Backbone as a ProteinNet text record, in pm:
[ID]
protein_1_A
[PRIMARY]
MKIKVSVKDKDELKRKIYQGGETLSGFGRRVGVSTPYLSNVVSGKTNPSPTMAKKIADGLGIDLNSIFLV
[TERTIARY]
-17946.9	-17905.9	-17892.9	-17780.6	-17754.8	-17770.9	-17848.1	-17871.5	-17772.3	-17701.7	-17606.6	-17672.9	-17658	-17713	-17598.2	-17594.1	-17492.5	-17553.5	-17490.8	-17537.5	-17498.2	-17592.2	-17563.4	-17472.3	-17507.9	-17434.3	-17430.4	-17313.9	-17299.2	-17335.8	-17292.1	-17321.2	-17470.6	-17539.2	-17684.2	-17756.5	-17712.8	-17774.1	-17755.8	-17635.8	-17607.9	-17694.9	-17702.5	-17780.6	-17928.3	-17982.7	-18123.1	-18149.4	-18055.3	-18072.1	-18069.2	-17970.8	-17956.7	-18065.6	-18117.9	-18226.2	-18350.3	-18365.7	-18478.7	-18458.8	-18346.3	-18319.5	-18269.7	-18217.3	-18171.7	-18021.2	-17965.9	-17827.5	-17828.8	-17712.1	-17705.8	-17757.7	-17718.6	-17762.2	-17912.5	-17968.8	-18112.7	-18191.8	-18145.6	-18212.2	-18202.4	-18084.3	-18064.7	-18157.5	-18168.2	-18258.1	-18402.3	-18442.1	-18580.8	-18615.2	-18521.8	-18552.1	-18503.5	-18435	-18391.6	-18262.1	-18169.8	-18038.6	-17934.9	-17836.7	-17737	-17655.6	-17610	-17531.3	-17402.9	-17326.2	-17204	-17233.2	-17336.3	-17372.9	-17414	-17500.1	-17546.8	-17429.2	-17339.3	-17221.7	-17137.8	-17121.4	-17045.3	-17116.3	-17248	-17324.1	-17308.3	-17327	-17319.3	-17178.7	-17076.7	-16939.3	-16894.9	-16976.1	-16942	-16853	-16829.6	-16746	-16821.3	-16953.4	-17038	-17153.5	-17185.1	-17305.5	-17419	-17532.7	-17642.5	-17708.5	-17768.3	-17851.2	-17976.3	-18046.5	-18171.1	-18269.7	-18276.6	-18367.5	-18328.7	-18199.4	-18152.5	-18168.6	-18142.2	-18159.8	-18305.3	-18397.1	-18540.5	-18577.6	-18522.6	-18549.4	-18502.2	-18383.7	-18327.1	-18412	-18444.4	-18526.4	-18663.8	-18726.1	-18857.3	-18848.6	-18741.2	-18721.3	-18705.6	-18651.8	-18635.5	-18760.1	-18850.9	-18972.7	-18947.4	-18848.7	-18814.1	-18813.6	-18816.6	-18810.6	-18670	-18662.2	-18535	-18439.5	-18492.6	-18408.2	-18358.8	-18412.7	-18366	-18233.8	-18200.4	-18077.6	-17982.4	-18035.5	-17953.6	-17954.6	-17843	-17833.8	-17862.2	-17954	-17990.6	-17961.5
-887.9	-781.5	-835	-808.5	-855.8	-740.3	-763	-661	-683.2	-576.8	-585.1	-537.7	-616.8	-585.7	-589.1	-491.3	-492.6	-440.2	-476.2	-433.9	-288.8	-207.2	-66.2	-52.8	-120.5	-109.5	-247.7	-311.1	-447.2	-454.8	-355.1	-356.1	-344	-263.8	-247.3	-378.1	-446.1	-574.6	-674.3	-684.5	-774.4	-739.5	-611.7	-563.8	-602	-585.9	-619.1	-768.7	-851	-995.8	-1029.1	-976.6	-1007.7	-943.8	-828.2	-763.5	-851.6	-932.8	-1025.3	-1146	-1149.2	-1259.8	-1385	-1370.7	-1487.2	-1483.3	-1600	-1610.8	-1608.7	-1594.3	-1601.1	-1735	-1842.7	-1974.6	-1992.9	-1947.6	-1959	-1875.1	-1752.6	-1666.2	-1726.2	-1773.4	-1834.5	-1952.5	-2039.3	-2155.1	-2109.5	-2009.3	-1961.9	-1904.5	-1832.1	-1768.3	-1848.1	-1960.1	-2045.1	-2001.5	-1947.3	-1904.7	-1978.5	-2039.2	-2114.7	-2021.6	-2075.5	-1996.8	-1942.3	-2023.7	-1968.7	-1854.9	-1871	-1767.3	-1640.5	-1653.5	-1538.7	-1469.8	-1547.5	-1491.3	-1409.6	-1460.7	-1387.8	-1259.9	-1262.4	-1141.4	-1037.4	-1080.5	-989	-928.9	-1007.2	-956.9	-876.6	-876.3	-801.3	-876.5	-1005.1	-1086.1	-1127.3	-1133	-1174.7	-1077.3	-1040.7	-963.1	-1061.1	-1041.5	-1135.7	-1118.1	-1225.3	-1215	-1137.5	-1081.7	-1012.2	-1101.1	-1228	-1321.8	-1340.7	-1359.3	-1378.9	-1251.5	-1136.6	-1009.6	-993.3	-1030.8	-1022.3	-1115.6	-1237.1	-1332	-1274.3	-1215.1	-1158.6	-1041.6	-949.8	-834.2	-877.3	-970.9	-1020.4	-1086	-1162.2	-1227.4	-1127.9	-1011.7	-906.1	-818.1	-835.5	-754.9	-610.3	-589.4	-453.9	-445.7	-324.2	-301.3	-333.4	-397	-434.8	-315.9	-202.2	-83.7	-17.9	-57.7	2.8	-57.4	-175.3	-241	-274.9	-279.2	-314.3	-201.6	-187.7	-100.8	-186.4	-144.3	-222.8	-138.5
-465.3	-377.2	-234.8	-173.4	-38.7	59.8	163.8	265	379.1	416.7	526	654.5	757.7	888.8	989	1078.7	1184.6	1313.8	1423.5	1555.4	1577.3	1621.3	1649.4	1770.6	1878.9	2004.7	2069.9	2065.9	2119	2267.1	2344.3	2487.9	2515.2	2435.4	2451.6	2418.2	2314.4	2278.8	2391.9	2443.6	2555.7	2676.4	2707	2820.9	2804.7	2685.3	2662	2681.6	2638.3	2657.2	2805.8	2876.9	3019.3	3104.6	3063.5	3137.8	3140.5	3038.4	3034.3	3123.7	3196.2	3288.4	3219.9	3099.4	3024.1	3001.1	2982	2937.3	2785.5	2724.5	2577.4	2527.9	2595.4	2547.6	2564.8	2676.1	2697.6	2598.5	2575.3	2479.1	2338.8	2303.3	2171.4	2148.7	2249.4	2237.7	2216.8	2294	2286.8	2149.7	2087.5	1959.6	1838.5	1862.2	1751.3	1685.5	1766.2	1716.5	1799.5	1736	1811.9	1901.4	2013.6	2108.3	2046.2	1972.9	1912.9	1814.3	1733.5	1636.7	1710.3	1811.6	1888.2	1957	2012.7	2078.4	1980.7	1859.9	1757.6	1713.8	1707.9	1672.9	1783.5	1907.1	2021.6	2035.1	2004	2016.6	1894.7	1789.5	1669.1	1571.8	1597	1507.2	1380.7	1391.8	1280.4	1265.8	1143.7	1117.1	1090.3	1154.2	1134.7	998.6	952.3	832.9	872.1	775.2	809.3	885.8	848.7	915.6	1061.3	1086.5	1223.7	1305.9	1246	1317.3	1358.6	1271.5	1300.4	1415.4	1415.5	1524.6	1658.1	1657.5	1779.8	1827.8	1738.2	1775.2	1825.3	1755.9	1798.2	1936.1	1957.6	2087.4	2200.4	2169	2268.8	2279.1	2184.4	2184	2145.1	2057.8	2014.9	1862.9	1812.7	1669.1	1617.5	1505.2	1443.5	1431.8	1390.8	1369.1	1497.3	1610.6	1735.7	1782.7	1732.9	1777.6	1663.2	1540.3	1424.1	1319.7	1252	1135	1013	931.6	812.1	690
[MASK]
++++++++++++++++++++++++++++++++++++++++++++++++++++++++++++++++++++++

């Protein structure tokens, strides 16, 4: 069974990353997600895997379901 994950609001995700004072590349490095992959997730070009969505949410210090649809 494959779980589909998508970003609820791309602008909100971007805002949360930048509110922490980080760039996409800096945030990606900190949480272990490549910059190109993170950029594609934030822009809606790629849906993250559940594991990657969890890394992003944890890096932001928020609940997974507050930013992603699972």
